[in-house]
Each structure stands twice: as structure tokens, then as C-alpha cells.
N, CA and C atoms as an extended XYZ file, in Angstrom:
438
Properties=species:S:1:pos:R:3:atomname:S:1:resname:S:1:resid:I:1 pbc="F F F"
N         1.352       15.140       20.108 N   UNK     1
C         1.214       13.732       19.728 CA  UNK     1
C         1.964       12.750       20.667 C   UNK     1
N         2.799       13.356       21.535 N   UNK     2
C         3.597       12.490       22.399 CA  UNK     2
C         2.794       11.486       23.170 C   UNK     2
N         3.230       10.218       23.068 N   UNK     3
C         2.569        9.163       23.806 CA  UNK     3
C         1.385        8.555       23.177 C   UNK     3
N         0.880        9.100       22.036 N   UNK     4
C        -0.257        8.543       21.357 CA  UNK     4
C         0.125        7.239       20.605 C   UNK     4
N        -0.793        6.326       20.563 N   UNK     5
C        -0.585        5.063       19.723 CA  UNK     5
C        -1.038        5.333       18.326 C   UNK     5
N        -0.243        5.024       17.353 N   UNK     6
C        -0.574        5.202       15.938 CA  UNK     6
C        -0.372        3.892       15.243 C   UNK     6
N        -1.282        3.613       14.368 N   UNK     7
C        -1.180        2.413       13.438 CA  UNK     7
C        -1.202        2.940       12.024 C   UNK     7
N        -0.119        2.597       11.284 N   UNK     8
C        -0.037        2.965        9.871 CA  UNK     8
C        -0.329        1.680        9.098 C   UNK     8
N        -1.435        1.664        8.353 N   UNK     9
C        -1.865        0.466        7.592 CA  UNK     9
C        -1.280        0.759        6.168 C   UNK     9
N        -0.173        0.093        5.902 N   UNK    10
C         0.529        0.288        4.612 CA  UNK    10
C         1.962        0.424        4.924 C   UNK    10
N         2.821       -0.313        4.132 N   UNK    11
C         4.232       -0.376        4.389 CA  UNK    11
C         5.091        0.091        3.238 C   UNK    11
N         4.508        0.947        2.348 N   UNK    12
C         5.260        1.352        1.172 CA  UNK    12
C         6.357        2.355        1.514 C   UNK    12
N         7.288        2.436        0.627 N   UNK    13
C         8.448        3.406        0.830 CA  UNK    13
C         7.956        4.847        0.549 C   UNK    13
N         6.809        4.971       -0.199 N   UNK    14
C         6.341        6.324       -0.498 CA  UNK    14
C         5.506        6.930        0.576 C   UNK    14
N         4.645        6.191        1.257 N   UNK    15
C         3.751        6.728        2.259 CA  UNK    15
C         3.909        6.066        3.603 C   UNK    15
N         3.741        4.797        3.689 N   UNK    16
C         3.688        4.047        4.979 CA  UNK    16
C         4.904        4.275        5.831 C   UNK    16
N         6.091        3.904        5.341 N   UNK    17
C         7.323        4.023        6.106 CA  UNK    17
C         7.691        5.498        6.456 C   UNK    17
N         7.611        6.428        5.504 N   UNK    18
C         7.815        7.820        5.865 CA  UNK    18
C         6.875        8.377        6.909 C   UNK    18
N         5.625        7.988        6.851 N   UNK    19
C         4.615        8.444        7.828 CA  UNK    19
C         4.947        7.850        9.196 C   UNK    19
N         5.381        6.643        9.287 N   UNK    20
C         5.740        6.007       10.520 CA  UNK    20
C         6.932        6.744       11.143 C   UNK    20
N         7.850        7.126       10.313 N   UNK    21
C         9.009        7.874       10.770 CA  UNK    21
C         8.626        9.269       11.322 C   UNK    21
N         7.717        9.922       10.560 N   UNK    22
C         7.236       11.274       11.080 CA  UNK    22
C         6.507       11.113       12.428 C   UNK    22
N         5.720       10.119       12.550 N   UNK    23
C         4.991        9.913       13.817 CA  UNK    23
C         5.983        9.569       14.954 C   UNK    23
N         6.975        8.721       14.655 N   UNK    24
C         7.975        8.429       15.646 CA  UNK    24
C         8.727        9.671       16.081 C   UNK    24
N         9.046       10.579       15.161 N   UNK    25
C         9.694       11.890       15.504 CA  UNK    25
C         8.871       12.735       16.382 C   UNK    25
N         7.597       12.495       16.382 N   UNK    26
C         6.669       13.221       17.321 CA  UNK    26
C         6.354       12.480       18.591 C   UNK    26
N         7.179       11.453       18.829 N   UNK    27
C         7.130       10.604       20.061 CA  UNK    27
C         5.820        9.790       20.199 C   UNK    27
N         5.273        9.391       18.996 N   UNK    28
C         4.157        8.466       19.061 CA  UNK    28
C         4.669        7.054       19.143 C   UNK    28
N         3.895        6.126       19.675 N   UNK    29
C         4.215        4.724       19.585 CA  UNK    29
C         3.573        4.181       18.311 C   UNK    29
N         4.379        3.685       17.410 N   UNK    30
C         3.923        3.428       16.060 CA  UNK    30
C         4.016        1.935       15.743 C   UNK    30
N         2.931        1.443       15.148 N   UNK    31
C         2.852        0.102       14.619 CA  UNK    31
C         2.604        0.197       13.102 C   UNK    31
N         3.471       -0.466       12.320 N   UNK    32
C         3.204       -0.542       10.878 CA  UNK    32
C         2.534       -1.907       10.628 C   UNK    32
N         1.380       -1.812        9.968 N   UNK    33
C         0.604       -2.998        9.606 CA  UNK    33
C         0.435       -3.031        8.067 C   UNK    33
N        -0.198       -4.048        7.663 N   UNK    34
C        -0.451       -4.236        6.227 CA  UNK    34
C        -1.724       -5.100        5.999 C   UNK    34
N        -2.075       -5.326        4.812 N   UNK    35
C        -3.333       -6.057        4.540 CA  UNK    35
C        -3.366       -7.510        5.060 C   UNK    35
N        -2.145       -8.036        5.312 N   UNK    36
C        -2.096       -9.419        5.863 CA  UNK    36
C        -1.768       -9.496        7.324 C   UNK    36
N        -1.836       -8.382        8.013 N   UNK    37
C        -1.598       -8.357        9.478 CA  UNK    37
C        -2.658       -9.157       10.165 C   UNK    37
N        -2.327      -10.026       11.061 N   UNK    38
C        -3.335      -10.822       11.781 CA  UNK    38
C        -4.161       -9.890       12.661 C   UNK    38
N        -5.446      -10.136       12.568 N   UNK    39
C        -6.452       -9.360       13.358 CA  UNK    39
C        -6.238       -7.851       13.256 C   UNK    39
N        -6.130       -7.393       12.061 N   UNK    40
C        -5.921       -5.987       11.773 CA  UNK    40
C        -7.013       -5.073       12.394 C   UNK    40
N        -8.297       -5.472       12.316 N   UNK    41
C        -9.275       -4.653       13.016 CA  UNK    41
C        -9.025       -4.401       14.497 C   UNK    41
N        -8.614       -5.446       15.199 N   UNK    42
C        -8.340       -5.317       16.620 CA  UNK    42
C        -7.165       -4.431       16.903 C   UNK    42
N        -6.121       -4.538       16.029 N   UNK    43
C        -4.990       -3.668       16.145 CA  UNK    43
C        -5.388       -2.206       15.918 C   UNK    43
N        -6.184       -1.936       14.884 N   UNK    44
C        -6.529       -0.533       14.598 CA  UNK    44
C        -7.409       -0.020       15.745 C   UNK    44
N        -8.185       -0.847       16.406 N   UNK    45
C        -9.059       -0.310       17.525 CA  UNK    45
C        -8.177        0.097       18.738 C   UNK    45
N        -6.902       -0.225       18.773 N   UNK    46
C        -6.036        0.280       19.798 CA  UNK    46
C        -5.476        1.640       19.576 C   UNK    46
N        -5.610        2.164       18.337 N   UNK    47
C        -4.884        3.355       17.895 CA  UNK    47
C        -5.646        4.614       18.147 C   UNK    47
N        -4.872        5.636       18.601 N   UNK    48
C        -5.364        7.002       18.730 CA  UNK    48
C        -5.345        7.654       17.374 C   UNK    48
N        -4.436        7.221       16.542 N   UNK    49
C        -4.219        7.713       15.176 CA  UNK    49
C        -4.190        6.476       14.206 C   UNK    49
N        -5.021        6.492       13.203 N   UNK    50
C        -4.920        5.462       12.138 CA  UNK    50
C        -4.629        6.182       10.821 C   UNK    50
N        -3.588        5.729       10.141 N   UNK    51
C        -3.203        6.256        8.838 CA  UNK    51
C        -3.394        5.089        7.888 C   UNK    51
N        -4.347        5.268        6.924 N   UNK    52
C        -4.670        4.213        5.989 CA  UNK    52
C        -4.014        4.536        4.628 C   UNK    52
N        -3.079        3.688        4.275 N   UNK    53
C        -2.352        3.879        2.998 CA  UNK    53
C        -2.045        2.523        2.430 C   UNK    53
N        -3.075        1.681        2.337 N   UNK    54
C        -2.955        0.259        1.974 CA  UNK    54
C        -3.248        0.015        0.495 C   UNK    54
N        -3.985        0.938       -0.129 N   UNK    55
C        -4.277        0.793       -1.560 CA  UNK    55
C        -5.494       -0.162       -1.843 C   UNK    55
N        -6.388       -0.309       -0.856 N   UNK    56
C        -7.619       -1.090       -1.094 CA  UNK    56
C        -8.810       -0.302       -0.769 C   UNK    56
N        -9.714       -0.152       -1.673 N   UNK    57
C       -10.881        0.744       -1.473 CA  UNK    57
C       -11.708        0.333       -0.216 C   UNK    57
N       -11.873        1.332        0.636 N   UNK    58
C       -12.779        1.167        1.838 CA  UNK    58
C       -12.478       -0.040        2.674 C   UNK    58
N       -11.192       -0.413        2.752 N   UNK    59
C       -10.835       -1.584        3.479 CA  UNK    59
C       -11.005       -1.355        4.997 C   UNK    59
N       -10.651       -0.174        5.489 N   UNK    60
C       -10.706        0.104        6.914 CA  UNK    60
C       -12.188        0.509        7.256 C   UNK    60
N       -12.863       -0.266        8.059 N   UNK    61
C       -14.219       -0.131        8.326 CA  UNK    61
C       -14.423        0.683        9.624 C   UNK    61
N       -15.669        1.140        9.799 N   UNK    62
C       -15.988        1.955       11.016 CA  UNK    62
C       -15.751        1.212       12.286 C   UNK    62
N       -16.023       -0.105       12.330 N   UNK    63
C       -15.849       -0.822       13.593 CA  UNK    63
C       -14.365       -1.123       13.886 C   UNK    63
N       -13.457       -0.678       12.990 N   UNK    64
C       -12.069       -0.853       13.258 CA  UNK    64
C       -11.539        0.340       14.067 C   UNK    64
N       -12.314        1.371       14.141 N   UNK    65
C       -11.794        2.686       14.659 CA  UNK    65
C       -12.214        2.829       16.143 C   UNK    65
N       -11.180        3.241       16.924 N   UNK    66
C       -11.385        3.567       18.309 CA  UNK    66
C       -12.210        4.855       18.423 C   UNK    66
N       -13.268        4.903       19.303 N   UNK    67
C       -14.012        6.142       19.351 CA  UNK    67
C       -13.123        7.332       19.700 C   UNK    67
N       -13.284        8.422       18.935 N   UNK    68
C       -12.549        9.621       19.131 CA  UNK    68
C       -11.214        9.639       18.431 C   UNK    68
N       -10.820        8.563       17.774 N   UNK    69
C        -9.500        8.546       17.076 CA  UNK    69
C        -9.449        9.477       15.923 C   UNK    69
N        -8.182        9.788       15.518 N   UNK    70
C        -7.978       10.582       14.341 CA  UNK    70
C        -7.667        9.611       13.225 C   UNK    70
N        -8.362        9.785       12.045 N   UNK    71
C        -8.166        8.854       10.895 CA  UNK    71
C        -7.662        9.709        9.724 C   UNK    71
N        -6.539        9.308        9.187 N   UNK    72
C        -5.927       10.015        8.017 CA  UNK    72
C        -5.993        8.999        6.859 C   UNK    72
N        -6.816        9.289        5.891 N   UNK    73
C        -7.010        8.374        4.717 CA  UNK    73
C        -6.144        8.930        3.535 C   UNK    73
N        -5.114        8.216        3.259 N   UNK    74
C        -4.187        8.604        2.202 CA  UNK    74
C        -4.586        7.968        0.866 C   UNK    74
N        -5.425        6.973        0.906 N   UNK    75
C        -5.765        6.176       -0.301 CA  UNK    75
C        -6.666        6.965       -1.296 C   UNK    75
N        -6.470        6.610       -2.562 N   UNK    76
C        -7.379        7.180       -3.576 CA  UNK    76
C        -7.592        6.096       -4.573 C   UNK    76
N        -8.880        5.702       -4.680 N   UNK    77
C        -9.297        4.527       -5.474 CA  UNK    77
C       -10.513        4.890       -6.269 C   UNK    77
N       -10.553        4.384       -7.544 N   UNK    78
C       -11.762        4.512       -8.305 CA  UNK    78
C       -12.604        3.154       -8.264 C   UNK    78
N       -13.889        3.319       -7.901 N   UNK    79
C       -14.737        2.185       -7.826 CA  UNK    79
C       -16.024        2.527       -8.590 C   UNK    79
N       -16.772        1.539       -8.996 N   UNK    80
C       -18.043        1.731       -9.764 CA  UNK    80
C       -18.985        2.680       -8.974 C   UNK    80
N       -19.718        3.486       -9.686 N   UNK    81
C       -20.700        4.350       -9.042 CA  UNK    81
C       -21.747        3.581       -8.282 C   UNK    81
N       -22.260        4.178       -7.212 N   UNK    82
C       -23.313        3.565       -6.456 CA  UNK    82
C       -24.623        3.477       -7.240 C   UNK    82
N       -24.808        4.381       -8.175 N   UNK    83
C       -26.002        4.403       -9.026 CA  UNK    83
C       -25.800        3.318      -10.076 C   UNK    83
N       -26.714        2.315      -10.092 N   UNK    84
C       -26.584        1.199      -11.034 CA  UNK    84
C       -26.575        1.618      -12.450 C   UNK    84
N       -27.360        2.656      -12.791 N   UNK    85
C       -27.443        3.162      -14.186 CA  UNK    85
C       -26.062        3.739      -14.549 C   UNK    85
N       -25.493        4.547      -13.678 N   UNK    86
C       -24.179        5.150      -13.962 CA  UNK    86
C       -23.077        4.109      -13.958 C   UNK    86
N       -23.201        3.143      -13.085 N   UNK    87
C       -22.222        2.045      -13.066 CA  UNK    87
C       -22.239        1.266      -14.337 C   UNK    87
N       -23.446        1.014      -14.877 N   UNK    88
C       -23.611        0.318      -16.197 CA  UNK    88
C       -22.978        1.095      -17.300 C   UNK    88
N       -22.927        2.448      -17.180 N   UNK    89
C       -22.324        3.299      -18.181 CA  UNK    89
C       -20.811        3.401      -17.955 C   UNK    89
N       -20.256        2.675      -16.993 N   UNK    90
C       -18.899        2.714      -16.693 CA  UNK    90
C       -18.468        3.883      -15.762 C   UNK    90
N       -19.402        4.593      -15.217 N   UNK    91
C       -19.098        5.758      -14.379 CA  UNK    91
C       -18.475        5.246      -13.031 C   UNK    91
N       -17.584        6.011      -12.514 N   UNK    92
C       -16.913        5.608      -11.292 CA  UNK    92
C       -16.980        6.742      -10.266 C   UNK    92
N       -16.606        6.452       -9.058 N   UNK    93
C       -16.486        7.440       -8.007 CA  UNK    93
C       -15.157        7.234       -7.270 C   UNK    93
N       -14.671        8.221       -6.607 N   UNK    94
C       -13.437        8.153       -5.933 CA  UNK    94
C       -13.632        7.925       -4.426 C   UNK    94
N       -12.970        6.934       -3.898 N   UNK    95
C       -13.052        6.609       -2.435 CA  UNK    95
C       -11.653        6.437       -1.919 C   UNK    95
N       -11.551        6.466       -0.608 N   UNK    96
C       -10.290        6.304        0.046 CA  UNK    96
C       -10.141        4.790        0.489 C   UNK    96
N        -9.164        4.549        1.304 N   UNK    97
C        -8.949        3.221        1.901 CA  UNK    97
C        -9.777        3.053        3.142 C   UNK    97
N       -10.502        4.103        3.562 N   UNK    98
C       -11.386        4.026        4.712 CA  UNK    98
C       -12.830        4.156        4.280 C   UNK    98
N       -13.732        3.337        4.835 N   UNK    99
C       -15.176        3.484        4.576 CA  UNK    99
C       -15.604        4.766        5.326 C   UNK    99
N       -15.622        5.860        4.633 N   UNK   100
C       -15.716        7.201        5.258 CA  UNK   100
C       -16.954        7.346        6.130 C   UNK   100
N       -18.168        7.048        5.657 N   UNK   101
C       -19.309        7.284        6.456 CA  UNK   101
C       -19.356        6.440        7.792 C   UNK   101
N       -18.923        5.172        7.708 N   UNK   102
C       -18.815        4.346        8.912 CA  UNK   102
C       -17.766        4.899        9.833 C   UNK   102
N       -16.598        5.258        9.359 N   UNK   103
C       -15.509        5.686       10.262 CA  UNK   103
C       -15.819        7.083       10.817 C   UNK   103
N       -16.433        7.986       10.064 N   UNK   104
C       -16.759        9.284       10.523 CA  UNK   104
C       -17.748        9.255       11.682 C   UNK   104
N       -18.578        8.234       11.771 N   UNK   105
C       -19.544        8.120       12.878 CA  UNK   105
C       -18.826        7.795       14.185 C   UNK   105
N       -17.599        7.310       14.114 N   UNK   106
C       -16.879        6.916       15.324 CA  UNK   106
C       -15.699        7.822       15.622 C   UNK   106
N       -15.025        8.217       14.576 N   UNK   107
C       -13.759        9.007       14.683 CA  UNK   107
C       -13.998       10.373       15.291 C   UNK   107
N       -12.965       10.911       15.963 N   UNK   108
C       -13.031       12.295       16.355 CA  UNK   108
C       -12.720       13.265       15.271 C   UNK   108
N       -11.813       12.801       14.455 N   UNK   109
C       -11.373       13.579       13.186 CA  UNK   109
C       -11.095       12.593       12.082 C   UNK   109
N       -11.420       13.014       10.864 N   UNK   110
C       -11.170       12.146        9.680 CA  UNK   110
C       -10.954       13.002        8.498 C   UNK   110
N       -10.044       12.611        7.606 N   UNK   111
C        -9.828       13.297        6.354 CA  UNK   111
C       -10.686       12.632        5.282 C   UNK   111
N       -11.364       13.496        4.471 N   UNK   112
C       -12.262       12.951        3.387 CA  UNK   112
C       -11.405       12.549        2.181 C   UNK   112
N       -12.008       11.806        1.340 N   UNK   113
C       -11.470       11.471        0.026 CA  UNK   113
C       -12.604       11.505       -0.939 C   UNK   113
N       -12.510       12.420       -1.987 N   UNK   114
C       -11.452       13.342       -2.214 CA  UNK   114
C       -11.543       14.598       -1.317 C   UNK   114
N       -10.482       15.396       -1.360 N   UNK   115
C       -10.516       16.689       -0.669 CA  UNK   115
C        -9.731       16.736        0.662 C   UNK   115
N        -9.042       15.638        1.013 N   UNK   116
C        -8.326       15.656        2.281 CA  UNK   116
C        -6.834       15.738        2.045 C   UNK   116
N        -6.174       14.617        1.957 N   UNK   117
C        -4.705       14.598        1.872 CA  UNK   117
C        -4.220       15.112        0.506 C   UNK   117
N        -5.031       14.811       -0.533 N   UNK   118
C        -4.639       15.202       -1.900 CA  UNK   118
C        -4.317       16.705       -2.044 C   UNK   118
N        -5.266       17.593       -1.621 N   UNK   119
C        -4.930       19.036       -1.800 CA  UNK   119
C        -3.700       19.447       -0.973 C   UNK   119
N        -3.500       18.830        0.222 N   UNK   120
C        -2.358       19.187        1.061 CA  UNK   120
C        -1.088       18.736        0.291 C   UNK   120
N        -1.104       17.549       -0.338 N   UNK   121
C         0.047       17.116       -1.100 CA  UNK   121
C         0.368       18.064       -2.227 C   UNK   121
N        -0.621       18.562       -2.934 N   UNK   122
C        -0.419       19.539       -3.992 CA  UNK   122
C         0.209       20.807       -3.494 C   UNK   122
N        -0.360       21.324       -2.348 N   UNK   123
C         0.153       22.508       -1.704 CA  UNK   123
C         1.641       22.388       -1.352 C   UNK   123
N         2.001       21.266       -0.767 N   UNK   124
C         3.416       20.973       -0.448 CA  UNK   124
C         4.269       20.908       -1.702 C   UNK   124
N         3.795       20.245       -2.768 N   UNK   125
C         4.523       20.216       -3.988 CA  UNK   125
C         4.783       21.599       -4.575 C   UNK   125
N         3.763       22.415       -4.538 N   UNK   126
C         3.940       23.827       -5.064 CA  UNK   126
C         4.930       24.641       -4.180 C   UNK   126
N         4.851       24.466       -2.888 N   UNK   127
C         5.793       25.140       -2.021 CA  UNK   127
C         7.256       24.650       -2.248 C   UNK   127
N         7.372       23.344       -2.444 N   UNK   128
C         8.746       22.835       -2.705 CA  UNK   128
C         9.274       23.228       -4.046 C   UNK   128
N         8.402       23.296       -5.055 N   UNK   129
C         8.780       23.792       -6.419 CA  UNK   129
C         9.197       25.280       -6.326 C   UNK   129
N         8.503       26.032       -5.549 N   UNK   130
C         8.853       27.438       -5.380 CA  UNK   130
C        10.270       27.605       -4.736 C   UNK   130
N        10.478       26.810       -3.703 N   UNK   131
C        11.752       26.787       -2.956 CA  UNK   131
C        12.885       26.398       -3.895 C   UNK   131
N        12.659       25.322       -4.717 N   UNK   132
C        13.710       24.872       -5.619 CA  UNK   132
C        13.994       25.885       -6.733 C   UNK   132
N        12.955       26.574       -7.202 N   UNK   133
C        13.162       27.551       -8.254 CA  UNK   133
C        13.981       28.762       -7.660 C   UNK   133
N        13.695       29.132       -6.436 N   UNK   134
C        14.440       30.239       -5.789 CA  UNK   134
C        15.897       29.858       -5.597 C   UNK   134
N        16.112       28.621       -5.146 N   UNK   135
C        17.520       28.155       -4.980 CA  UNK   135
C        18.269       28.093       -6.281 C   UNK   135
N        17.633       27.630       -7.343 N   UNK   136
C        18.250       27.569       -8.662 CA  UNK   136
C        18.626       29.005       -9.137 C   UNK   136
N        17.746       29.919       -8.885 N   UNK   137
C        17.973       31.296       -9.286 CA  UNK   137
C        18.900       32.073       -8.311 C   UNK   137
N        19.294       31.435       -7.275 N   UNK   138
C        20.150       32.076       -6.290 CA  UNK   138
C        19.442       33.183       -5.474 C   UNK   138
N        18.143       33.057       -5.326 N   UNK   139
C        17.343       34.038       -4.570 CA  UNK   139
C        16.915       33.432       -3.256 C   UNK   139
N        16.968       34.280       -2.195 N   UNK   140
C        16.541       33.782       -0.877 CA  UNK   140
C        14.996       33.740       -0.811 C   UNK   140
N        14.476       32.480       -0.810 N   UNK   141
C        13.009       32.333       -0.812 CA  UNK   141
C        12.321       33.038        0.310 C   UNK   141
N        13.038       33.074        1.499 N   UNK   142
C        12.472       33.745        2.673 CA  UNK   142
C        12.148       35.213        2.424 C   UNK   142
N        13.049       35.880        1.621 N   UNK   143
C        12.870       37.324        1.438 CA  UNK   143
C        11.678       37.629        0.518 C   UNK   143
N        11.246       36.616       -0.262 N   UNK   144
C        10.119       36.801       -1.167 CA  UNK   144
C         8.797       36.427       -0.583 C   UNK   144
N         8.782       35.853        0.589 N   UNK   145
C         7.497       35.365        1.179 CA  UNK   145
C         6.626       36.427        1.725 C   UNK   145
N         7.085       37.614        1.907 N   UNK   146
C         6.221       38.675        2.386 CA  UNK   146
C         5.188       39.075        1.394 C   UNK   146
């Protein structure tokens, strides 16, 4: 990741700022942006990596993405179903902060929503829970990993 330009769209203490720190630790050049950043689409088009964690459904559009860029969509939003009958019944669908189909046509790599960052988050939660339980019990977690 050394030398890559990254734009993190979202400045929360939960996702945006920690992600920026992780990217900085990997020697990326990082810009933290938000929904009110001036000319956000142009800024995103400069990025080799775009992390969307802004909390607005499908805000990041395909024409915001630099060809070949990596797009990590952390958002999870419920919006009305595309099917008008289902929408009238109150049915919803889950989308990210990135307009997936548009962005996927341009990006080199993209995480889907659902099925992208969420399962990884759960896997890390389980691994950390296991480690905490081992520490509480005074057991070396490394010895049980085999």
C-alpha cells in the first residue's frame, strides 16, 4: 500500500478515523473527507483506495471512482425495495454507501453490501472474543490454535 492515495469518506471515531490511521500505518497518503467536503467527487477520483463510511445510501457514485481503484464500502443502509409492489408493502433492501453497480464497472476491486465488510467484522469479533476468553481463563490462545 506504500505510496497509494487513499480517501476515507467519513470522519467517525468508530470507522473513519481508525481506518485513516490504519492506512497511514501502511504508508498511504490519506485524506479524510465527509459529506460536506467541497467537490467530493473530484477528490475521490484522485484516490487509489476509497473507503466509504459516510452513512448515506449509495452516495458514492461510479463516476467518483478512479479506474482500477479499490473501493471498500463500510456502509449498511436500508432503503425501499426497487420493486414498487414490495416497496408499497414496506419491504426494504440493504445497500452500502457506494452505488455498487456503477462503481463496480469502474473499480478494480470492490466490497459488496451485504456480504463484504460485515462478515469480516463478525469474524474479527469472534476471534477477539476467543482471545479474551482464553486470557480470562489463563490459557495461552496460541497453544489452542492448532
